[in-house]
N, C-alpha and C positions, 0 to 999 in steps of 0.2 A: 564871765569874769571881766566886767567892764572896767575894772581898775587896772587892767593890763592892756598893753599894746604889743603885738608881736611883729617884728620886722623880719622879712624873708627876702634875701637877695637872690635873684635868678639870672644866671649868665646868659642863656639863650643864644649862644653862638655855635658855629660849626665845631669849635674846640670843646664844647660841652661833653663831659664824660669821656675825654680822650683816653683815659686809662682802661676803658672797655676794649680797646684795640682799634685797628684801622676802621675807617668809615665815619660817617656823619651820624652822631647819636643825639642830634637835637630833639628828635621826636620823643625818644625815651626820657631825656632830661626834662622836657616840657611836661610829659605825663607824670613823672615823679613829683615835679614841682606843683602841678595841679592837685595831686593827691595830698601833698603836704599842706598846701594852702587851704584846701577844703577842710581837712581835719582841724587845722588851727582856727579857722573861722567859726567852727562850732564851739570854740572856747572863748575867744576874745577878738576884738578888731585887729585886722592884719593890714600892714603896709608892705606891698611888694615893690622892690626896687629892681627895675628891669628895663629893657628896651622894648617899646610897644606896650604889651600887657593887657590887650583887650580880653584875652581868655581869663585872666585873673579877675579883671574888673567884673566880668559876667558872673563870677562866683560871689562877688560882694566885697572884694578887697579894694583898698585904696591903692592907686598906682602912682609911683614916683619914678621918673625917668632916671636911669643910671647915668651918673656924671662921667663914666668912662675912665676912671682913674684907679681901678682895681677893687678888690673885694672889700677891704676895710673902708675905703672911701664911699663905696655904695652903701654899706651898712650905716656909716655915720650920717650920710645924707638922709637915710630913712629914720634915724633916731632924732634928727634935728627937730626941735619943736614939740617932741612928745612929752607930755606933762604927767602921764600916768606911770605906774611901774612899767618897765620895758623888758622884753625878751628878744633874743636874736636866735633864729633857727634857720639853718641852711635848707635849701629846697630839695633835699635828696633823702627824704624819709617816707617812702611810698607805703609803708605798713603802719604809719603813725595812727594811733587811735585817740580821739578827743579826750577820753577819760584819763589816759596816762599823762597827756600834756597838762590837763587840768590839775592832776595830782602833783606833778612836778612843780608847777607854778605855785600851788598852795604851799609846798615844802619850801620854795624859794622865798616866801614871805617872812621867813625867820632870819634871813641874812641880808645885809645891804646889797651884796653882790654874790652870786652863786653860779655854779656850772653843773651840767650833767655830762660826764665823759662818754665818749662813744665806745662801741663794743670792742674796738681794736685796742683800747686802753691808752692810746697816746693822743687821741684827738678830742674834740669837743663837739657834743651834739647840740647843746643849748647853753646860752649864757643869759642871766637875768640880773636886773638891777632894780632896786626899789626906787620909788619917786625920790628925787633929790640926790641919788647916788649916780655918779657918772660912770659909764662903761670905759674900760681900758682894754681894748680888744687885741687879741693875739691869734686870730685864726691863721691856720697854716700848719706845716709840719711841727709836731711837738706842742700843739696848742694847749693840751691839758695841763702840762707842767707850767707853761708860760702863763696861762690864766691864773693858776694857783699862786704863782709868784707875784702876780699883780693884785692879789687880794680876793679872788673869787673862792668862796667856800664850796667844797664839793658835796653835792647832794647824793644821798643813797636811796635807791628805790628800784623796784622791778618795773621798768618801763621799756620793754624790748623793742617796740616799734619806734620809740624815740631815740634810743641809744644806737640802733642799727641804721647808720647812714650808709647809703649805697654808692661806693666809689668804684667798685669792681664787679664784673659779672658774677664772680663767686659769692658776692654778698647777696645777690638775688637768690642764689641756691641756698645760702644759709637761712634766709627768711623762710623758704619753703620747707626746709628740714625742721625748722623750729615750729612749723605750723602757723606761721604768721601770714595772714592774707594781705595781698597787695590791694591798694585802693583801686577803684574802678577804672581810672585812666591808665594805670600802668600794666594791668594784667595781660592784655594781648601783646603789647610791645615787649614785655619782659620775656614772653615765650619765644619771640624771634631771636633775642640776644642769647638766650640759654641754648637754643638749638644749633 
């Protein structure tokens, strides 16, 4: 889908996935981000906003250095200059499959701006804007309602790997219970967290 560009911000610090509990979860966060980027690259060009980023570049993503002013600023930096339809996906969807992302973006072409809610029901898994429509981002607690208030139409579809972002160790267990396979980068590390 060359008419889309997908922006994925990746934190990449010791605080990554702090809600998993004590310890440094950078390796797991990186693995999940690599799986997310790899799936997205099978659908459309991807811009990863991060610090460093050689791992993502080796997959074929375009790398933009994080300006260091928070999540929204990182995403906006990634969106700057994008002339195609644009989507924003956070880097914590380790069970994402290209076909479901492709289907969600196809559905998004019916609205100037749209969103896919996350499995928890209060957050946002994906936002999309058609060419010429500016994003008005509201990622953070309660982002689903905030994005809707800002004019994003909610998309309906069965996209389990897309809607299940992984913020907690229990979310990895939920993916396993649902029979959703993690991407190749996340499998070994997820086992360590679950144990």
